[in-house]
C-alpha positions as MATLAB code, in Angstrom:
seq = 'MANLGFLGAPVPEKYGGAGMDYVAFMLLVEELSRGSSSVRTTVSVQTSLSETSLLWFGSEEQKKRWLVPLAKGTTFGAWALTEPQAGSDAGNLQTTARLDGDEWVLEGQKRFISNGSLADLIQVYAREPGTSRHEGISLFMVPRDAPGFKVTHVETTTKLGLRASPTADLAFERCRIPKGNLIGKRGDGWNQAMRTLNSGRIGIAAGAVGVARAALEAAVKYVKERKAFGRPIGDFQLVREMIAQSALEIDAARLLTLRAAQLRDLGLDNTLEVSMAKLYGAQMAQRVTDWAIQVHGGYGFSGDFDVERYYRDARILGLYEGTNEIQKLIIADRTLGPTTK';
ca = [
      47.039    3.996 -118.974;
      50.490    5.610 -120.489;
      49.639    8.891 -121.677;
      47.648    9.174 -118.203;
      50.986    8.453 -116.325;
      49.706    5.007 -114.745;
      52.649    3.215 -116.004;
      55.208    5.460 -114.055;
      52.724    6.934 -111.349;
      55.861    6.050 -108.054;
      58.861    7.119 -109.838;
      59.531   11.236 -109.458;
      58.764   13.449 -112.449;
      62.229   13.714 -112.915;
      62.524   10.023 -114.783;
      59.232   10.314 -116.321;
      56.855    9.751 -113.584;
      53.840   11.423 -112.077;
      55.858   11.639 -108.460;
      53.134    9.567 -106.789;
      53.429    8.297 -103.330;
      53.038    4.973 -102.117;
      49.853    5.550 -100.654;
      47.994    7.281 -103.326;
      49.959    4.498 -105.532;
      47.795    1.836 -103.544;
      44.481    3.682 -104.112;
      45.295    3.525 -108.101;
      46.435   -0.115 -107.375;
      42.992   -1.216 -105.779;
      41.364    0.814 -108.371;
      42.657   -0.906 -111.115;
      42.116   -4.571 -109.298;
      38.750   -3.580 -108.470;
      38.630   -3.694 -113.039;
      40.756   -6.748 -113.891;
      43.412   -8.250 -111.462;
      44.662   -8.943 -115.170;
      45.340   -6.024 -115.594;
      46.500   -4.842 -111.919;
      49.577   -7.437 -112.604;
      50.840   -6.318 -115.795;
      51.241   -2.520 -113.759;
      52.589   -3.982 -110.674;
      55.310   -5.657 -112.249;
      55.760   -2.167 -114.476;
      56.250    0.113 -111.524;
      56.406   -1.725 -108.236;
      59.901   -4.382 -109.108;
      60.887   -3.051 -113.359;
      60.851    0.421 -111.905;
      61.573    0.804 -108.261;
      65.079   -1.895 -108.299;
      66.164    1.257 -110.884;
      65.359    3.960 -109.051;
      66.674    2.006 -105.659;
      69.810    0.415 -106.913;
      70.806    1.840 -111.021;
      73.255    4.301 -111.885;
      72.313    8.005 -112.539;
      73.152    6.508 -116.391;
      70.825    3.582 -116.216;
      67.933    5.550 -114.957;
      68.238    8.159 -117.710;
      68.436    5.107 -120.436;
      65.485    2.135 -118.516;
      63.654    4.015 -116.128;
      62.641    7.207 -117.917;
      61.253    5.171 -120.916;
      59.305    2.385 -118.635;
      58.078    5.200 -116.608;
      56.880    7.147 -119.683;
      55.531    3.808 -120.925;
      57.409    3.488 -124.182;
      58.885    0.228 -123.277;
      57.978   -2.492 -120.916;
      60.276   -4.343 -118.169;
      59.936   -7.792 -116.466;
      61.643   -9.263 -113.184;
      62.614  -12.083 -112.979;
      64.073  -14.052 -109.848;
      61.868  -16.716 -109.705;
      63.638  -20.266 -111.665;
      61.921  -24.077 -111.808;
      63.751  -24.940 -108.949;
      64.042  -21.816 -107.054;
      60.439  -20.817 -106.125;
      59.960  -19.934 -102.389;
      63.729  -21.098 -101.743;
      65.094  -18.186 -103.845;
      68.252  -18.532 -102.762;
      68.877  -22.160 -104.588;
      68.569  -19.662 -108.057;
      71.247  -21.456 -110.533;
      71.101  -18.923 -113.414;
      74.940  -17.640 -113.862;
      76.690  -15.283 -115.028;
      80.642  -15.032 -115.541;
      82.809  -11.958 -117.039;
      83.902  -12.247 -120.262;
      85.683   -9.149 -121.113;
      83.809   -6.474 -121.496;
      80.802   -8.641 -121.423;
      78.047  -11.027 -118.577;
      77.506  -14.195 -120.048;
      74.199  -15.621 -118.956;
      72.928  -19.225 -118.748;
      70.223  -20.944 -117.121;
      66.286  -20.512 -117.354;
      63.421  -18.513 -115.265;
      60.164  -19.638 -114.662;
      56.162  -17.816 -113.943;
      58.049  -14.513 -115.078;
      54.707  -11.921 -115.631;
      55.236   -9.610 -118.383;
      58.209  -11.911 -119.586;
      56.816  -12.297 -123.374;
      55.753   -8.685 -123.746;
      59.031   -7.076 -121.970;
      61.830   -5.209 -123.622;
      64.070   -4.803 -120.914;
      64.385   -7.786 -118.176;
      66.013   -7.692 -114.835;
      67.521  -10.989 -114.330;
      68.867  -12.405 -110.988;
      71.994  -14.970 -111.447;
      75.078  -15.643 -109.558;
      78.699  -15.696 -110.263;
      80.052  -19.764 -110.936;
      81.204  -20.935 -106.999;
      78.986  -19.162 -105.042;
      75.987  -20.961 -103.261;
      72.163  -19.154 -101.634;
      72.684  -15.627 -101.322;
      76.205  -15.332 -102.245;
      77.435  -14.143 -105.358;
      74.052  -13.312 -106.827;
      74.408   -9.611 -108.911;
      70.890   -8.446 -111.057;
      71.292   -8.064 -114.600;
      69.431   -5.726 -117.343;
      68.862   -8.080 -120.501;
      67.452   -6.202 -123.617;
      64.646   -8.069 -125.077;
      67.039   -8.626 -128.652;
      69.967   -9.811 -126.438;
      71.993  -12.704 -128.254;
      71.190  -15.704 -126.410;
      67.371  -14.416 -124.697;
      64.805  -16.596 -125.823;
      61.019  -16.562 -124.650;
      60.335  -20.476 -124.289;
      57.085  -20.636 -123.141;
      53.784  -18.664 -122.540;
      50.758  -18.890 -120.649;
      47.511  -17.817 -120.819;
      44.191  -19.444 -120.986;
      45.756  -22.750 -119.597;
      46.334  -20.570 -115.637;
      43.779  -20.910 -113.458;
      43.544  -16.943 -113.191;
      45.051  -13.897 -114.389;
      44.380  -15.173 -118.043;
      44.860  -11.632 -119.870;
      48.486  -11.541 -117.929;
      50.552  -13.445 -119.924;
      53.447  -15.531 -117.596;
      56.362  -16.762 -119.737;
      59.432  -19.329 -119.309;
      62.653  -17.490 -120.447;
      66.331  -19.151 -121.727;
      69.498  -17.465 -121.485;
      71.960  -19.952 -123.682;
      75.155  -17.984 -123.896;
      73.688  -14.427 -123.545;
      75.270  -11.981 -123.847;
      74.706   -8.513 -121.915;
      77.611   -5.508 -121.562;
      79.677   -5.252 -118.616;
      77.920   -2.189 -117.811;
      74.494   -3.896 -117.227;
      75.528   -4.731 -113.795;
      72.564   -2.802 -111.921;
      73.984   -1.641 -107.924;
      77.215   -3.214 -106.126;
      78.055   -7.149 -108.148;
      77.180   -9.277 -105.295;
      73.846   -7.372 -103.928;
      71.416   -8.976 -105.690;
      70.190  -11.375 -102.788;
      69.575   -7.852 -100.628;
      68.139   -6.031 -103.852;
      65.652   -8.892 -104.335;
      64.437   -9.027 -101.093;
      63.793   -4.869 -100.893;
      62.235   -4.861 -104.341;
      59.925   -7.841 -103.589;
      59.143   -5.862 -100.108;
      57.992   -3.256 -102.083;
      56.083   -5.287 -104.445;
      54.208   -6.863 -101.954;
      52.222   -3.782 -100.813;
      50.642   -4.032 -104.566;
      49.675   -7.142 -104.099;
      47.528   -6.806 -100.619;
      45.944   -3.326 -102.540;
      45.263   -6.072 -105.788;
      43.488   -7.988 -102.819;
      41.407   -5.228 -101.495;
      40.431   -4.330 -104.990;
      39.274   -7.756 -106.307;
      37.471   -8.561 -103.268;
      35.615   -5.018 -103.526;
      34.816   -6.205 -106.815;
      32.959   -9.517 -105.848;
      31.460   -7.689 -102.673;
      29.768   -5.085 -105.124;
      28.377   -7.389 -107.419;
      27.474   -9.849 -104.320;
      25.322   -6.646 -103.123;
      23.895   -6.181 -106.363;
      22.826   -9.490 -107.126;
      21.184  -10.197 -103.624;
      19.086   -6.917 -103.955;
      17.637   -7.857 -107.297;
      17.612  -11.970 -106.813;
      14.038  -13.526 -105.459;
      13.350  -16.669 -103.609;
       9.997  -17.427 -101.249;
       9.022  -14.474 -101.883;
      11.681  -11.654 -101.384;
      15.305  -10.906 -102.307;
      17.832  -13.181 -100.583;
      19.756   -9.868  -98.972;
      16.892  -10.196  -97.176;
      17.381  -13.666  -95.514;
      20.139  -13.580  -92.717;
      22.727  -16.099  -93.638;
      23.328  -14.132  -96.758;
      23.487  -10.698  -94.484;
      25.955  -12.581  -92.590;
      28.271  -13.478  -95.785;
      27.615   -9.355  -96.881;
      28.646   -8.384  -93.815;
      32.018  -10.102  -93.202;
      33.027   -9.351  -96.755;
      32.634   -5.187  -95.860;
      34.070   -5.984  -92.501;
      37.601   -7.812  -94.198;
      37.897   -5.720  -97.092;
      37.906   -2.986  -94.685;
      40.886   -4.241  -92.416;
      42.754   -5.419  -95.405;
      42.609   -1.898  -96.818;
      43.852   -0.321  -93.832;
      46.511   -2.897  -93.676;
      47.639   -1.828  -96.802;
      47.630    1.304  -96.753;
      49.676    1.359  -93.396;
      52.422   -0.208  -95.127;
      52.517    2.546  -97.671;
      52.661    4.967  -95.388;
      55.705    3.704  -93.407;
      57.166    3.281  -96.503;
      56.520    7.263  -97.445;
      57.474    7.839  -94.155;
      61.108    5.939  -94.969;
      60.599    3.827  -92.329;
      61.017   -0.202  -92.160;
      57.762   -1.658  -93.116;
      58.712   -5.144  -93.820;
      56.498   -6.726  -90.956;
      53.451   -4.139  -92.182;
      54.063   -5.557  -95.314;
      53.998   -9.188  -94.882;
      50.732   -8.742  -92.493;
      49.036   -6.923  -95.518;
      50.197   -9.139  -98.038;
      49.049  -12.537  -95.998;
      45.957  -11.389  -94.670;
      44.733   -9.099  -98.229;
      45.581  -12.589 -100.179;
      43.489  -14.935  -97.748;
      40.473  -12.458  -97.247;
      40.248  -12.285 -101.284;
      39.890  -16.115 -101.440;
      36.935  -15.757  -98.464;
      34.898  -12.507 -100.070;
      35.371  -14.349 -103.563;
      34.105  -17.570 -102.001;
      31.269  -16.122 -100.580;
      30.014  -13.825 -103.873;
      30.075  -17.119 -105.641;
      27.849  -18.697 -102.863;
      25.399  -15.802 -102.767;
      25.216  -16.426 -106.584;
      24.302  -19.898 -106.153;
      24.877  -21.804 -109.391;
      24.894  -18.545 -111.445;
      28.017  -17.853 -109.020;
      29.932  -21.241 -111.140;
      29.147  -20.241 -114.618;
      31.552  -17.641 -116.729;
      28.412  -15.621 -117.619;
      29.228  -13.624 -113.633;
      32.511  -11.948 -113.296;
      32.280  -13.341 -109.782;
      33.688  -16.669 -111.278;
      36.900  -14.813 -112.511;
      37.242  -12.615 -109.222;
      37.208  -15.869 -107.551;
      40.585  -17.652 -110.120;
      41.744  -14.440 -109.945;
      42.340  -14.641 -106.059;
      43.939  -17.523 -105.701;
      47.565  -16.554 -106.948;
      47.407  -13.782 -104.156;
      48.843  -16.163 -101.637;
      51.460  -17.820 -104.181;
      53.303  -15.275 -105.949;
      55.883  -12.677 -105.062;
      55.869  -14.671 -101.499;
      53.429  -17.502 -100.689;
      51.324  -17.016  -97.368;
      53.840  -19.491  -95.815;
      56.701  -17.442  -96.368;
      54.914  -14.193  -94.820;
      54.341  -16.315  -92.059;
      57.763  -16.924  -91.448;
      58.522  -13.185  -91.515;
      56.133  -12.217  -89.675;
      57.121  -15.102  -87.111;
      60.620  -13.998  -87.427;
      60.034  -10.374  -86.623;
      57.443  -10.700  -83.805;
      59.943  -13.888  -82.128;
      63.344  -13.482  -83.389;
      64.823  -15.880  -85.975;
      64.886  -19.676  -84.891;
      67.415  -20.824  -82.636;
      68.837  -24.062  -85.478;
];
């Protein structure tokens, strides 16, 4: 994929990328997910999170130093926000960063970090001591060989899905990095994280379309071949209803996704549209993969058929990079305005 330019697809050519607009990139992400949600996750973290945050917030020197090799695929990146006590409540992060002369010293842990065990460069959100909630958070680049950094745990086959995408726990114990490894403005990390997540969530929506497409294609093939009561099960109305509903919902999810991507390409605010696309896509993928299992009957429950993997991989879509509930809160805030409390 690096040789094809996929690992830097949305990055401008001057920084080693392919220069795709986001609509084209989302079509690529959909196709990757159709083949493997794990591979799509690895690519999405590299592009939509690691590279995008450097492109938006890094200095010119940082872009040349870090973004170019990431876009070319000669180095791997990870993006570390989540902690044991800071998931949906990201403002509760406990990892700290204090300035000590010409170095930042990081202390803390990160949890469920995709690519964390593979990455050469890890972007880490940490707060300065004495600050709380959304204040005092900054973004730092931590090289894999930084003293005091280590990978403490890796999950692969123990997970429900995405078993080919390693998820790591990271530890920072008096981890020292140069002062110049601060990305963007000091204390602006919360705004950076939210903007970057908005970018990544479009990729999750496209991934939902891809895995659902794969499930529908497998289901269509199966119901044409499997016979019961003397004819293909695709002739039975209740089976046809599941196929029809799947096709409808996949297309609706794709259109929501491409709308959000087009608004980004136009430089317009797309927060509402991104949350709608991610929420609906996650819910849709669970329904469609479930229907694919159903039409396969007992075979769908077996690991010998790909629909079992699609079903497991779809479950994470409503959890990472903002749960379904977080997306509903964003949609409500954009529709109703903030709560009065």
